[in-house]
C-alpha positions as CSV (number, residue, x, y, z in Angstrom):
1,M,8.4,-105.2,-15.3
2,K,9.5,-108.2,-17.3
3,N,10.9,-104.9,-19.5
4,M,12.1,-103.7,-16.4
5,N,13.8,-106.8,-15.0
6,R,15.5,-107.2,-18.7
7,M,16.9,-103.9,-18.3
8,A,18.3,-104.4,-14.2
9,F,19.8,-107.4,-15.5
10,V,21.8,-105.8,-19.1
11,V,23.0,-102.8,-16.4
12,M,24.1,-105.7,-14.2
13,V,25.8,-107.2,-16.7
14,L,27.6,-104.2,-18.4
15,S,28.9,-103.3,-14.6
16,T,30.6,-106.7,-14.3
17,L,32.1,-106.6,-17.8
18,A,33.2,-102.6,-16.9
19,A,34.7,-103.7,-13.7
20,G,36.7,-106.7,-15.7
21,A,38.0,-104.1,-18.0
22,Y,40.1,-102.2,-15.1
23,A,40.6,-105.2,-12.4
24,Q,43.1,-108.0,-12.1
25,D,43.0,-111.2,-10.3
26,S,39.3,-112.7,-11.1
27,R,37.7,-110.0,-12.9
28,E,39.5,-110.5,-15.7
29,R,38.5,-114.1,-16.1
30,N,36.9,-113.2,-19.5
31,Y,40.4,-113.3,-21.2
32,Y,41.4,-117.3,-20.3
33,Y,40.9,-119.5,-22.2
34,E,42.5,-122.8,-22.8
35,I,44.7,-123.6,-26.6
36,L,46.4,-126.4,-26.7
37,D,45.7,-126.4,-30.5
38,P,46.4,-122.4,-31.3
39,S,45.1,-121.3,-34.5
40,H,47.0,-118.4,-35.8
41,E,49.2,-117.7,-39.0
42,P,52.4,-119.3,-39.8
43,K,55.3,-117.8,-39.5
44,P,58.7,-119.4,-41.2
45,L,61.6,-121.1,-38.8
46,V,64.1,-118.3,-37.5
47,E,68.2,-118.6,-39.0
48,G,70.5,-116.6,-37.0
49,F,73.9,-115.4,-37.7
50,A,75.3,-118.0,-36.2
51,L,76.6,-121.2,-37.4
52,T,77.5,-123.1,-34.8
53,R,76.1,-122.7,-31.1
54,V,77.2,-119.1,-29.1
55,S,78.6,-120.8,-25.8
56,E,80.5,-119.7,-23.2
57,T,84.4,-120.2,-22.6
58,L,85.2,-121.2,-19.2
59,D,88.2,-121.4,-17.2
60,R,88.5,-123.4,-14.6
61,G,87.3,-121.9,-12.1
62,L,89.5,-122.3,-9.6
63,T,88.5,-121.2,-5.9
64,L,90.0,-121.1,-2.2
65,V,88.4,-120.4,0.7
66,P,89.6,-121.9,4.4
67,G,88.1,-124.9,5.6
68,Q,86.1,-126.6,7.9
69,K,89.1,-127.6,9.8
70,E,91.0,-124.7,11.8
71,G,94.0,-123.8,9.8
72,S,92.8,-125.3,6.6
73,L,92.3,-124.9,2.7
74,Y,90.2,-125.9,0.7
75,L,90.0,-125.8,-3.1
76,S,87.4,-126.3,-5.5
77,W,86.9,-126.4,-9.5
78,R,84.8,-126.4,-12.6
79,L,84.7,-129.6,-14.5
80,L,83.5,-128.6,-18.2
81,Q,81.5,-130.3,-20.3
82,S,84.4,-130.6,-23.0
83,D,86.0,-132.8,-20.1
84,A,86.6,-136.9,-21.5
85,P,84.8,-139.0,-18.7
86,D,88.3,-140.1,-17.6
87,V,89.9,-136.7,-17.1
88,A,91.4,-136.3,-13.5
89,F,93.7,-133.3,-11.3
90,N,96.6,-132.8,-9.7
91,V,97.0,-130.0,-7.4
92,Y,99.9,-127.7,-7.0
93,R,101.0,-124.9,-4.0
94,Q,103.9,-122.3,-5.2
95,V,106.2,-120.9,-2.5
96,N,108.8,-118.3,-3.2
97,G,108.9,-119.9,-6.7
98,K,108.7,-123.1,-5.7
99,T,106.1,-125.8,-6.9
100,K,104.9,-128.8,-4.7
101,K,102.5,-131.3,-5.9
102,L,99.8,-132.3,-2.8
103,N,98.0,-134.9,-4.1
104,R,99.8,-138.1,-4.5
105,K,97.2,-139.9,-6.6
106,P,95.5,-137.8,-9.3
107,L,91.9,-136.8,-8.5
108,K,89.2,-138.4,-10.3
109,A,86.1,-138.5,-7.5
110,T,85.8,-135.1,-6.8
111,T,86.8,-131.6,-8.1
112,D,87.7,-130.0,-5.0
113,F,90.9,-130.7,-2.4
114,V,91.7,-129.8,1.6
115,D,95.1,-128.5,2.1
116,L,95.3,-129.5,5.8
117,S,98.7,-128.1,5.9
118,P,98.6,-124.8,3.9
119,V,101.9,-122.5,5.0
120,A,101.9,-119.7,7.0
121,G,102.6,-117.0,4.8
122,E,101.2,-115.9,0.7
123,A,101.2,-119.1,-1.4
124,S,99.7,-119.7,-5.0
125,Y,97.9,-122.7,-6.4
126,Q,96.9,-123.9,-9.6
127,V,95.3,-127.3,-11.1
128,V,96.2,-129.4,-13.7
129,A,93.9,-131.7,-15.8
130,V,95.6,-134.8,-17.0
131,D,94.1,-137.9,-18.6
132,R,94.2,-142.0,-17.4
133,K,98.4,-142.1,-18.4
134,G,98.9,-138.7,-16.6
135,K,99.2,-136.5,-19.6
136,T,98.7,-132.5,-19.1
137,L,95.6,-131.5,-21.1
138,D,95.1,-127.8,-19.6
139,K,96.3,-125.5,-16.4
140,S,94.4,-123.4,-14.0
141,A,96.1,-119.8,-13.8
142,F,97.7,-119.6,-10.4
143,V,95.2,-118.6,-8.1
144,A,97.4,-116.6,-4.6
145,Y,96.2,-117.0,-1.1
146,S,97.3,-115.7,2.2
147,P,95.5,-117.0,5.4
148,E,96.0,-113.3,7.2
149,S,93.2,-112.3,4.4
150,G,91.3,-115.7,3.9
151,K,87.6,-115.5,3.9
152,N,84.6,-117.3,2.9
153,Y,83.2,-115.1,0.0
154,R,85.1,-112.6,-2.3
155,S,84.2,-108.7,-2.5
156,I,83.4,-106.2,-5.1
157,K,83.9,-102.6,-4.4
158,L,81.6,-100.5,-5.6
159,N,82.4,-97.6,-7.2
160,R,79.6,-95.5,-4.9
161,S,78.5,-96.0,-1.3
162,V,75.3,-97.6,-2.4
163,K,73.6,-101.0,-2.8
164,A,73.0,-102.9,-5.8
165,G,69.3,-104.0,-6.5
166,K,69.8,-106.2,-9.1
167,V,73.0,-107.7,-10.6
168,A,74.1,-110.0,-13.7
169,V,77.2,-112.2,-14.3
170,A,78.8,-112.5,-17.9
171,D,82.2,-112.6,-19.0
172,L,83.2,-109.0,-20.4
173,N,86.4,-109.2,-21.1
174,G,86.9,-112.9,-22.6
175,D,89.1,-114.4,-20.4
176,G,86.8,-117.5,-19.1
177,V,86.1,-115.8,-15.9
178,Y,82.6,-114.2,-14.6
179,D,82.0,-110.1,-14.6
180,Y,79.7,-108.4,-12.7
181,I,76.8,-105.6,-14.1
182,V,75.4,-104.5,-11.2
183,R,72.5,-101.6,-11.0
184,T,72.0,-99.4,-8.4
185,P,70.9,-98.4,-5.9
186,D,68.4,-100.9,-4.5
187,S,64.8,-99.3,-4.0
188,N,62.2,-100.1,-6.0
189,V,58.5,-98.8,-7.2
190,D,55.9,-100.6,-8.7
191,P,53.5,-99.2,-11.0
192,G,51.0,-100.0,-8.7
193,M,52.3,-97.4,-6.5
194,P,52.9,-93.4,-6.5
195,G,55.9,-92.7,-8.7
196,D,59.5,-91.1,-7.6
197,L,59.6,-87.4,-8.1
198,N,62.5,-86.8,-6.0
199,G,64.6,-87.4,-9.0
200,K,66.6,-90.2,-8.5
201,T,67.7,-92.6,-11.1
202,Y,69.4,-96.3,-11.5
203,Q,72.7,-96.7,-12.8
204,I,73.8,-100.0,-14.3
205,E,77.7,-100.1,-13.5
206,A,80.2,-102.9,-14.7
207,Y,83.0,-104.5,-13.0
208,L,85.5,-107.2,-13.8
209,S,85.9,-110.5,-11.6
210,D,89.4,-108.8,-9.7
211,G,86.9,-105.6,-8.7
212,T,88.2,-103.2,-11.6
213,F,85.3,-101.0,-12.0
214,L,84.7,-100.2,-16.3
215,W,82.1,-98.0,-16.4
216,S,78.8,-96.9,-15.1
217,K,75.5,-95.4,-17.1
218,D,72.6,-93.6,-16.0
219,L,70.1,-94.3,-16.9
220,G,68.2,-90.6,-16.2
221,Q,64.9,-89.2,-15.1
222,G,63.3,-91.6,-18.4
223,I,63.6,-94.6,-16.9
224,E,62.0,-94.8,-13.7
225,P,63.4,-96.6,-10.2
226,G,61.7,-99.7,-10.6
227,I,62.1,-103.6,-12.2
228,W,59.3,-103.1,-14.6
229,Y,60.5,-100.2,-16.1
230,S,64.5,-100.8,-16.2
231,P,64.9,-104.7,-17.2
232,Y,68.6,-105.4,-18.2
233,V,69.9,-108.7,-19.6
234,V,73.7,-109.1,-20.4
235,Y,75.0,-112.4,-22.8
236,D,77.4,-112.4,-25.9
237,F,74.4,-111.6,-28.0
238,N,76.6,-111.3,-30.8
239,G,79.5,-114.1,-31.0
240,D,82.2,-112.2,-30.1
241,G,83.3,-113.9,-27.0
242,K,82.8,-110.6,-24.8
243,A,79.1,-110.0,-23.6
244,E,76.8,-107.1,-23.8
245,V,74.4,-105.7,-21.9
246,A,71.1,-105.4,-23.2
247,L,68.8,-103.1,-22.0
248,K,65.7,-101.0,-21.9
249,T,66.7,-96.7,-22.0
250,A,64.5,-93.5,-22.8
251,P,65.0,-90.1,-23.7
252,D,65.8,-88.0,-20.4
253,D,63.5,-84.7,-21.6
254,V,60.4,-86.7,-20.2
255,Q,57.5,-85.3,-18.4
256,R,56.3,-86.6,-15.2
257,D,52.7,-86.2,-14.2
258,A,51.6,-85.4,-10.8
259,K,51.7,-89.3,-9.7
260,G,55.6,-89.2,-11.2
261,R,54.6,-91.0,-13.5
262,V,56.5,-91.7,-17.1
263,D,53.1,-92.3,-19.3
264,T,54.6,-90.5,-22.9
265,G,57.7,-90.3,-24.7
266,E,60.0,-92.7,-26.9
267,E,61.3,-96.0,-25.4
268,Y,64.1,-97.7,-26.9
269,L,65.8,-101.6,-27.0
270,S,69.5,-100.4,-26.2
271,V,73.0,-102.7,-26.6
272,L,76.0,-101.3,-24.7
273,D,79.4,-102.5,-25.4
274,G,80.3,-104.5,-22.3
275,M,83.8,-103.3,-21.5
276,T,82.8,-99.7,-22.7
277,G,79.2,-99.0,-21.7
278,H,79.0,-97.6,-25.0
279,E,75.5,-98.2,-27.1
280,I,76.6,-100.0,-30.2
281,A,72.9,-100.7,-31.3
282,R,69.3,-98.9,-31.0
283,V,65.7,-99.9,-31.6
284,D,62.2,-98.9,-30.5
285,W,60.8,-100.6,-27.2
286,P,57.1,-102.0,-28.3
287,E,55.2,-98.8,-28.2
288,R,52.7,-98.0,-25.6
289,N,48.7,-98.2,-26.7
290,F,45.3,-98.7,-25.1
291,R,45.0,-102.4,-25.4
292,Y,47.4,-102.9,-22.7
293,G,44.7,-101.3,-20.1
294,N,45.4,-98.5,-17.6
295,L,48.7,-97.4,-16.4
296,I,49.6,-100.2,-14.3
297,R,49.4,-102.2,-16.9
298,R,51.5,-100.3,-19.5
299,N,54.3,-100.1,-17.4
300,R,54.9,-104.1,-17.6
301,N,58.6,-105.0,-19.1
302,Q,61.0,-107.6,-19.5
303,I,63.3,-109.0,-21.5
304,G,64.9,-112.3,-22.3
305,M,67.5,-114.1,-24.0
306,A,66.7,-117.5,-26.2
307,F,69.1,-119.4,-28.7
308,L,65.6,-119.0,-31.1
309,D,67.6,-121.4,-34.0
310,G,69.5,-123.3,-31.8
311,K,72.7,-121.2,-32.2
312,T,72.0,-117.8,-32.1
313,P,71.3,-115.6,-29.0
314,Y,68.2,-113.4,-29.7
315,I,67.4,-110.6,-27.3
316,L,63.8,-110.7,-26.3
317,A,62.3,-107.0,-25.3
318,C,58.5,-107.4,-23.8
319,R,56.0,-105.5,-22.6
320,G,52.8,-106.5,-20.8
321,T,51.3,-109.3,-17.7
322,Y,47.9,-108.8,-17.1
323,K,46.0,-107.8,-20.3
324,L,47.8,-107.3,-23.6
325,M,51.1,-109.0,-24.0
326,V,53.7,-108.4,-27.2
327,V,57.3,-109.7,-27.8
328,D,59.9,-108.3,-29.9
329,A,62.7,-110.6,-31.1
330,W,65.9,-109.5,-31.9
331,Q,70.0,-110.5,-33.1
332,L,72.7,-108.3,-32.4
333,N,74.2,-109.4,-36.4
334,G,77.8,-107.5,-35.9
335,T,76.5,-104.2,-34.3
336,K,73.1,-103.6,-35.9
337,L,70.0,-105.4,-34.1
338,E,67.6,-107.0,-37.0
339,R,64.1,-107.9,-36.0
340,A,62.9,-111.3,-36.5
341,W,59.7,-111.7,-35.3
342,R,57.0,-109.7,-33.0
343,W,54.5,-111.6,-31.2
344,D,51.0,-110.0,-30.4
345,G,48.5,-112.3,-28.0
346,D,45.8,-110.3,-30.3
347,E,46.7,-112.2,-33.1
348,E,46.2,-115.6,-31.8
349,N,42.9,-116.9,-32.1
350,P,41.7,-116.6,-29.5
351,I,43.4,-113.9,-28.3
352,V,45.6,-114.7,-25.1
353,R,45.7,-111.9,-22.8
354,S,46.2,-112.1,-19.0
355,M,48.9,-115.1,-18.8
356,G,52.1,-113.1,-18.1
357,A,54.5,-113.5,-14.8
358,H,56.6,-111.5,-13.1
359,S,59.7,-113.2,-14.8
360,M,60.6,-115.4,-17.9
361,V,63.0,-118.6,-19.1
362,C,63.9,-119.8,-22.3
363,G,64.8,-123.5,-22.8
364,D,64.0,-125.9,-25.8
365,V,60.9,-127.7,-24.2
366,D,59.6,-129.7,-27.2
367,G,63.0,-131.4,-28.4
368,D,63.8,-129.1,-31.7
369,G,67.1,-128.3,-30.4
370,R,65.1,-124.5,-30.9
371,D,64.2,-122.1,-27.8
372,E,60.9,-121.9,-26.6
373,M,59.9,-119.1,-24.0
374,L,57.4,-119.3,-20.7
375,L,55.8,-116.5,-20.3
376,G,53.3,-117.5,-17.8
377,S,50.7,-119.6,-18.5
378,C,51.6,-119.8,-22.0
379,M,54.3,-120.8,-23.7
380,L,55.5,-119.4,-27.1
381,D,57.3,-121.4,-29.6
382,D,61.0,-120.5,-31.3
383,N,59.1,-119.1,-34.3
384,G,57.1,-116.1,-32.5
385,T,53.7,-118.2,-32.3
386,L,51.7,-119.7,-29.7
387,L,53.0,-123.1,-28.7
388,W,49.9,-123.7,-25.8
389,S,48.4,-121.6,-23.6
390,A,46.9,-122.9,-20.1
391,G,44.0,-120.9,-20.1
392,L,44.9,-119.9,-15.9
393,G,45.5,-116.5,-15.8
394,H,48.6,-114.6,-14.7
395,P,51.1,-116.6,-12.3
396,D,53.0,-115.0,-9.5
397,K,55.5,-117.9,-9.2
398,V,56.3,-120.4,-12.5
399,Y,58.8,-122.8,-12.5
400,L,60.3,-124.8,-16.1
401,T,62.3,-127.8,-15.3
402,D,62.4,-131.9,-15.1
403,I,60.0,-132.1,-11.6
404,D,58.8,-135.8,-12.3
405,P,61.6,-138.1,-13.8
406,A,59.2,-140.8,-14.1
407,R,57.5,-138.6,-16.9
408,P,59.3,-137.9,-19.8
409,G,60.9,-134.2,-20.8
410,M,60.1,-131.3,-18.9
411,E,57.1,-129.7,-16.6
412,V,56.0,-126.6,-15.5
413,F,54.9,-125.8,-11.6
414,L,52.5,-122.8,-11.9
415,C,51.6,-120.2,-8.6
416,I,48.3,-119.0,-9.8
417,E,47.4,-115.2,-8.5
418,P,43.5,-115.0,-9.3
419,W,41.4,-117.1,-7.6
420,H,40.4,-121.1,-8.8
421,D,37.5,-123.0,-7.7
422,N,38.9,-126.2,-9.9
423,G,42.1,-126.8,-7.8
424,R,44.1,-125.2,-10.8
425,G,45.3,-122.7,-8.9
426,V,48.3,-124.6,-7.8
427,C,49.3,-126.9,-10.5
428,M,51.9,-128.9,-13.1
429,V,51.4,-129.1,-17.1
430,D,53.2,-130.7,-19.7
431,A,56.3,-128.0,-20.7
432,R,55.5,-129.1,-24.2
433,T,52.0,-129.1,-24.7
434,G,50.5,-127.4,-21.4
435,Q,48.0,-130.6,-20.5
436,Q,47.4,-130.4,-17.0
437,I,49.0,-133.7,-15.3
438,W,47.7,-132.7,-11.6
439,N,46.3,-130.2,-9.6
440,I,46.0,-128.7,-6.2
441,G,42.4,-130.1,-6.2
442,H,40.9,-127.2,-4.2
443,K,39.9,-123.6,-4.1
444,T,43.1,-121.1,-3.9
445,F,42.8,-117.7,-3.4
446,H,46.1,-115.6,-4.3
447,V,48.9,-118.0,-4.5
448,G,51.6,-115.5,-4.8
449,D,54.6,-117.3,-4.4
450,G,56.7,-121.0,-4.8
451,M,59.7,-123.1,-5.8
452,V,60.7,-126.5,-6.4
453,A,63.3,-128.4,-5.2
454,D,64.1,-131.6,-3.6
455,I,64.1,-131.4,0.2
456,D,62.7,-134.8,1.0
457,A,65.0,-137.7,-0.2
458,T,61.6,-139.9,1.1
459,H,59.3,-138.6,-2.4
460,P,60.8,-139.1,-5.8
461,G,61.3,-135.9,-7.9
462,L,61.3,-132.3,-6.6
463,E,58.6,-131.4,-4.5
464,C,56.1,-128.0,-5.1
465,F,55.4,-125.6,-2.5
466,A,53.6,-122.7,-3.1
467,R,52.1,-119.9,-0.6
468,E,48.8,-118.0,-0.8
469,D,49.4,-113.8,-0.5
470,R,47.5,-112.5,2.1
471,K,46.0,-109.3,-0.4
472,G,43.3,-112.5,-1.4
473,G,42.5,-113.6,2.1
474,S,44.7,-115.9,2.9
475,T,47.9,-116.7,4.2
476,D,47.9,-120.7,3.8
477,K,51.3,-123.0,2.6
478,Y,51.0,-126.1,0.5
479,L,54.0,-128.9,-0.1
480,L,53.2,-131.6,-2.5
481,A,55.5,-134.3,-4.7
482,A,56.1,-134.4,-8.0
483,D,53.4,-136.1,-8.7
484,G,50.8,-134.2,-7.4
485,T,50.4,-136.2,-3.7
486,Y,49.9,-133.8,-1.2
487,L,52.3,-133.6,1.6
488,S,51.6,-130.7,4.3
489,K,49.6,-127.8,4.7
490,N,50.7,-125.0,6.4
491,E,52.8,-126.7,9.3
492,G,56.4,-127.9,7.8
493,V,55.8,-125.9,4.7
494,P,58.8,-124.4,3.3
495,P,59.7,-120.8,2.1
496,C,59.3,-120.2,-1.3
497,R,62.3,-117.6,-2.2
498,N,65.9,-118.6,-2.2
499,W,67.3,-121.9,-2.2
500,A,71.1,-123.2,-3.2
501,W,73.2,-126.5,-3.4
502,W,75.6,-126.0,-0.7
503,D,76.5,-129.6,1.0
504,A,77.8,-132.4,-0.5
505,D,74.3,-134.2,-1.5
506,L,71.3,-133.6,-4.2
507,L,68.9,-132.1,-1.7
508,R,68.6,-128.3,-2.0
509,E,69.5,-125.7,0.6
510,T,67.7,-122.8,2.2
511,F,68.2,-119.7,3.7
512,A,67.3,-118.6,7.4
513,G,66.7,-114.6,7.9
514,D,66.1,-113.6,3.8
515,D,62.5,-113.3,2.2
516,N,63.5,-111.2,-1.1
517,R,60.8,-111.1,-3.6
518,W,61.7,-107.9,-5.6
519,G,65.0,-108.5,-5.7
520,A,66.2,-104.9,-4.1
521,S,66.0,-104.6,-0.5
522,S,65.1,-107.7,1.6
523,S,63.3,-108.3,4.6
524,S,66.5,-109.6,6.1
525,H,66.9,-105.9,7.6
526,G,70.9,-106.3,7.9
527,R,71.1,-109.4,10.3
528,A,73.0,-112.1,8.9
529,Q,71.7,-115.2,7.5
530,S,72.8,-119.3,7.7
531,V,72.5,-121.7,4.9
532,V,69.8,-124.6,6.7
533,K,68.9,-128.1,5.8
534,W,65.0,-128.1,5.2
535,Q,64.0,-129.3,8.8
536,G,67.5,-130.0,10.0
537,E,71.3,-128.8,10.8
538,T,72.5,-125.2,9.8
539,L,75.6,-125.2,7.7
540,T,77.2,-122.3,7.4
541,Q,76.5,-119.3,9.5
542,G,77.0,-115.4,8.9
543,I,76.4,-114.5,5.1
544,E,75.9,-111.0,5.6
545,G,73.9,-108.8,2.9
546,D,70.6,-109.1,0.7
547,I,70.7,-112.3,-1.7
548,L,71.2,-110.8,-5.1
549,M,71.8,-114.1,-7.1
550,I,72.2,-117.8,-6.8
551,A,74.2,-119.7,-9.4
552,D,77.2,-122.2,-9.8
553,L,79.7,-118.7,-10.7
554,Y,82.9,-120.8,-9.8
555,G,84.4,-123.9,-8.1
556,D,82.8,-127.2,-8.0
557,W,79.0,-127.6,-8.9
558,R,77.5,-126.1,-6.0
559,E,76.3,-122.8,-6.2
560,E,77.8,-119.3,-5.4
561,V,75.3,-116.5,-3.3
562,V,75.8,-113.0,-4.1
563,T,75.0,-110.8,-2.0
564,A,74.5,-106.4,-1.5
565,L,75.9,-104.2,1.2
566,P,76.1,-100.9,0.7
567,G,79.0,-100.1,-1.5
568,E,80.0,-103.5,-2.0
569,I,78.7,-107.2,-4.0
570,R,80.0,-110.4,-1.7
571,I,80.0,-113.8,-3.4
572,Y,80.3,-116.3,-1.0
573,T,81.2,-120.4,-1.3
574,T,80.7,-123.5,0.0
575,N,84.0,-125.1,2.4
576,I,81.8,-128.3,2.6
577,P,84.2,-131.4,0.5
578,A,82.1,-132.7,-2.1
579,R,81.1,-136.2,-2.5
580,D,80.8,-136.6,-6.4
581,R,81.7,-134.1,-9.4
582,R,79.6,-132.6,-11.7
583,V,80.1,-130.6,-14.9
584,T,79.5,-126.7,-13.8
585,L,75.9,-126.0,-13.8
586,M,76.2,-122.8,-16.2
587,Q,76.8,-125.3,-19.2
588,D,73.3,-126.6,-19.2
589,P,71.2,-124.2,-21.2
590,L,68.2,-124.0,-18.8
591,Y,70.2,-123.1,-16.1
592,R,72.4,-120.5,-17.4
593,N,69.3,-119.0,-19.3
594,Y,67.5,-118.5,-15.4
595,V,71.0,-117.0,-14.3
596,A,70.9,-114.6,-17.1
597,H,67.0,-113.3,-16.3
598,R,68.2,-112.9,-12.1
599,S,68.9,-109.6,-13.5
600,M,64.9,-108.5,-14.1
601,G,61.6,-109.4,-12.7
602,Y,60.8,-110.9,-10.0
603,P,64.4,-113.2,-8.3
604,Q,63.9,-116.8,-9.0
605,A,66.6,-119.9,-7.9
606,P,68.3,-121.2,-11.5
607,V,67.2,-125.1,-12.0
608,P,68.4,-127.0,-14.8
609,S,66.9,-129.2,-17.3
610,Y,67.8,-132.3,-16.2
611,Y,66.6,-134.0,-12.5
612,L,69.0,-133.0,-10.2
613,G,67.9,-134.6,-7.1
614,E,68.6,-137.4,-4.2
């Protein structure tokens, strides 16, 4: 009897382990190790080709949209990191070759202006930066405006009558203006769902800021049409002043299985010339192997960008989320890809598995001037070794920023998919060390969404909010203050998706009518959307299309909203007069990194490295 009981116990244990080998969520808890003092082989610091930091050169970004007062015109432009604290601006209007200054005194408080009496016909506007003595420092180009065509958005007409599912922004031609690299169509196949046998493929297309079509690349049958098969990121990787497109590619002559899956064959990291689409470099993508687990887990791919030496932008090719995770770091030295390191989660002691997220963000968390990589519940150091692991498993959403300004440095807010009895399913940790700061204090089941934003001025810092996914058996929603104070459950908890700085204050606004999780088709179902204050008034109505991106693309520091419609993307901007001025958010390295990663993985609203709130 004793032997029989012992045998039954062994069978039960083996069954449990077997279940854990093939399942997600709580059954992979055997991989959860909290590693705050990792043990690994040391790797040397990365030293890339750049002598100084490779950065974008941006123009003034002057934009014109109809003003709030009927018949008026609203202008806004960038304040740049290079501007002196006392820089001021003059605004000029040109009609029929005659130029008139519109402001009586140089503008110092904001980087915007309202023309209350624009001319009836077409006119052009210019903004001029001046020093305290009125001496000209620089001039924007003249921007034309016609009242007949005046809209609160710019339109980029696509080359085909399809809807974009992803968008990236970068300067392709070096003129200081952001251009658009879109992926079409807006369909998505998840690795956990049946594949696609209808021959549908993804296209990557490039457009200049004025709508000029540059090129299109068909990703072919070797890349399945889903966000985990087709990551891309766009940046000036070789420092020539023009952006390149880095993406996952594969040969077209592949075989799909009966379920429509591609699970064999070669895969590449390719770099394309941003102006022509021609491939300029290619290396192997991190290879498939049995350590990733089943097909669902093997087909999780991401791509990223990080300044690993503080000066050179490296490309990060990543495979794995739920089990094994592998990252290759490459620099584009001229037209040659050179590997800096490979990180394999199994090389750590103990191993690091199942900690990946559906997104990536990179920034300097330890103050050494070099970027670290937040992969989910773990942070990689710049040299390709583990900095820390929180040991919490897979987070559906994770945010890195200065959440609590009362604490030094940045924090990480985690929304964990597997259930946790100890309250750590919703928690905040120190970005430099991974040490827990606070947790929600009760059991969570499957936290599938989350966000950080200052939405309530009565509480210091950013509010942290999260939502359970019904797949875990709960639909509860949670709202906490930056210090972990529990503010609300269910009632009054805001949505977790798209948030933007839109009006004149530092509180962030959300959208009524959109719920875009995948970065493909959203739940707006063609309905126009509105920008709204949390528990407050509607600010802007009539925003059409599915939201692809939120970012400070032009104008002053408030953000633009990029939407997708059939055959078109639109870039909406605010016309609400500002009450102060701030350096463009795109010159904050962390914020720019968030925007760069918006073209792959789950979409996340960008946040800067510093606290921005009331």
